[in-house]
PAZAPA-4460 file (N, C-alpha, C; in steps of 0.05 Angstrom, whole numbers, plus 32768, in hexadecimal, padded with zeros to 4 digits):
% residues 75
    n_x    n_y    n_z   ca_x   ca_y   ca_z    c_x    c_y    c_z   seq   type   mol
   7D20   87FB   792D   7D0B   87F3   7933   7CF5   8805   7932     1      M     A
   7CFB   8824   793C   7CEA   8832   7942   7CE2   8842   7925     2      T     A
   7CF3   883D   7914   7CF9   8850   78FD   7CDE   883A   78EB     3      D     A
   7CE5   881E   78F1   7CD3   8809   78E4   7CAE   8809   78E5     4      L     A
   7CB1   8812   78FF   7C99   8817   790D   7C81   882B   78FE     5      L     A
   7C95   884E   78F9   7C83   8860   78F3   7C87   885B   78CF     6      V     A
   7C9A   8851   78CE   7C94   8849   78AC   7C82   883F   78A2     7      E     A
   7C76   8828   78BB   7C65   8811   78B5   7C43   8821   78BA     8      T     A
   7C46   883E   78D4   7C31   8848   78D5   7C24   8855   78BB     9      A     A
   7C45   8865   78B1   7C3A   886D   78A1   7C30   8866   788B    10      L     A
   7C39   8842   787C   7C36   883E   786F   7C14   8844   786F    11      R     A
   7C0C   8836   7883   7BEA   8833   7890   7BD8   884A   7891    12      L     A
   7BE8   8860   7899   7BDA   8874   7899   7BCE   8883   7879    13      L     A
   7BE3   8878   7866   7BE4   8884   784B   7BC8   886A   7842    14      A     A
   7BCD   8857   7843   7BAF   8843   7841   7B93   8856   7848    15      A     A
   7B95   8858   7869   7B7B   885A   7875   7B74   887C   785E    16      A     A
   7B83   8890   7863   7B85   88B2   784F   7B7C   88A3   7832    17      Q     A
   7B7E   888B   7825   7B77   8889   780E   7B69   887E   7812    18      A     A
   7B4C   886E   782A   7B3A   8867   782A   7B1E   8873   7845    19      T     A
   7B33   888C   784C   7B10   8899   7864   7B10   88B8   7849    20      A     A
   7AF2   88A6   7859   7AE7   88B6   7851   7ACA   88D3   784C    21      V     A
   7AC9   88CB   786E   7AC1   88E3   787A   7ADD   88F7   7885    22      T     A
   7ACF   890A   7889   7AE4   891D   7891   7AF4   8918   78B3    23      P     A
   7ADF   890C   78C5   7AF0   8904   78D6   7B03   88F0   78CE    24      R     A
   7B04   88DE   78C3   7B0E   88D0   78B9   7B2D   88D4   78A8    25      D     A
   7B25   88E7   789D   7B37   88F2   7891   7B50   890D   78A4    26      R     A
   7B3F   891C   78C3   7B40   8921   78D2   7B55   890D   78E0    27      Q     A
   7B45   88FB   78E7   7B64   88E9   78F9   7B7B   88DE   78F1    28      T     A
   7B7C   88DA   78D5   7B90   88D1   78BF   7BA0   88EA   78CD    29      V     A
   7B90   8907   78C7   7BAB   8910   78BC   7BC0   8925   78DC    30      A     A
   7BA8   8921   78F1   7BB5   8926   7911   7BC3   890B   7915    31      I     A
   7BBC   88F5   790F   7BCF   88D2   790B   7BEA   88E3   78FD    32      A     A
   7BE7   88EC   78E4   7C0A   88EE   78D8   7C0E   8900   78E2    33      R     A
   7C04   8920   78E9   7C17   8936   78FB   7C26   8926   791C    34      A     A
   7C14   8916   791D   7C2B   890D   7931   7C43   88FB   7934    35      Y     A
   7C44   88ED   7921   7C4C   88DA   7911   7C68   88E7   7915    36      L     A
   7C64   8903   78F9   7C79   8917   78F6   7C83   8926   790C    37      A     A
   7C7B   8924   792A   7C86   8936   7939   7C7C   8948   793F    38      G     A
   7C65   8950   792C   7C5E   8974   7923   7C46   8974   7934    39      D     A
   7C4B   8974   7956   7C3B   8977   796D   7C2E   8996   7972    40      L     A
   7C39   89A3   7965   7C26   89BF   7964   7C0B   89B6   7945    41      D     A
   7C13   89AD   793D   7C01   899D   7920   7BE6   8991   7931    42      R     A
   7BF2   8979   793B   7BDE   896C   7951   7BC8   897E   7962    43      V     A
   7BD7   8988   796E   7BC3   899E   797D   7BB1   89B0   7973    44      D     A
   7BBC   89BB   795F   7BA3   89C7   794A   7B89   89B5   7946    45      V     A
   7B93   89A8   7935   7B7E   8995   792E   7B74   8987   7937    46      L     A
   7B7E   897B   794D   7B75   8965   7968   7B5B   897C   7972    47      A     A
   7B5F   8994   7973   7B50   89A5   7985   7B3D   89A4   7975    48      R     A
   7B38   89AF   7959   7B27   89B1   794D   7B18   899F   7942    49      D     A
   7B26   897E   7941   7B1A   8965   793F   7B02   8968   7957    50      H     A
   7B0A   895F   7971   7AFC   895E   7981   7AE7   8965   798E    51      L     A
   7AE5   8982   7984   7AD4   8997   7981   7ABD   8988   796C    52      A     A
   7AC5   8981   7967   7AAA   8976   794B   7AA0   8957   7959    53      E     A
   7ABD   8948   7960   7ABD   892B   7966   7AC9   891F   797A    54      H     A
   7AB8   8928   7991   7AC0   8929   79AD   7AC1   8908   79B7    55      P     A
   7ABB   88F9   79A4   7ABA   88DF   79B0   7AD6   88D1   79A3    56      D     A
   7AE5   88E3   7997   7AF8   88DA   7983   7B19   88CB   799B    57      N     A
   7B11   88BE   79AC   7B26   88B1   79B8   7B40   88A7   79B3    58      D     A
   7B45   88A6   7994   7B5E   889F   7986   7B6B   88BF   798B    59      L     A
   7B5E   88CF   7980   7B5C   88EB   7971   7B65   88F9   7992    60      V     A
   7B55   88EF   79A7   7B56   88FC   79C0   7B79   88F7   79D0    61      R     A
   7B7C   88D9   79CE   7B98   88C9   79DB   7BB1   88D4   79C9    62      R     A
   7BAF   88DD   79AF   7BBF   88E8   79A4   7BCD   8905   79A9    63      I     A
   7BB5   890D   79AA   7BBB   892A   79B0   7BC1   8928   79CE    64      A     A
   7BBD   891E   79E7   7BC4   8922   7A02   7BE1   890D   79F7    65      A     A
   7BEA   8905   79F5   7C00   88F7   79EC   7C11   890F   79DE    66      S     A
   7C18   8919   79CC   7C12   892D   79C3   7C21   8952   79D6    67      A     A
   7C0B   8953   79E0   7C0A   8961   79F9   7C22   8960   7A14    68      R     A
   7C21   893C   7A18   7C32   893E   7A31   7C4F   8931   7A2A    69      T     A
   7C6A   8947   7A30   7C8B   893B   7A22   7C8A   8920   7A2A    70      P     A
   7C9F   891D   7A21   7CA7   88FD   7A2B   7C91   88E7   7A20    71      G     A
   7C74   88E4   7A1F   7C6C   88D7   7A24   7C60   88CB   7A0A    72      K     A
   7C61   88A9   7A05   7C59   88A3   79EB   7C43   8895   79ED    73      V     A
   7C3B   8894   79D1   7C25   888C   79CC   7C12   8876   79DD    74      F     A
   7BFD   8873   79EA   7BFE   8857   79F4   7BD7   884C   79F0    75      A     A
***
């Protein structure tokens, strides 16, 4: 089941990447993709840079918080 969810999320992210026109959107997709790949160090670096410019992006803030908390699942 989890594999199916990740697979579906990656397909949706590919579609999001194809339609992302602003740097903010492209960065959000890159952060989400890194999170799903388990690259939590990359999530941390990308999210910090992103949130410095876009502090109102709640999605990125939640992904980053989940990546920094071992055992916490994004919710």
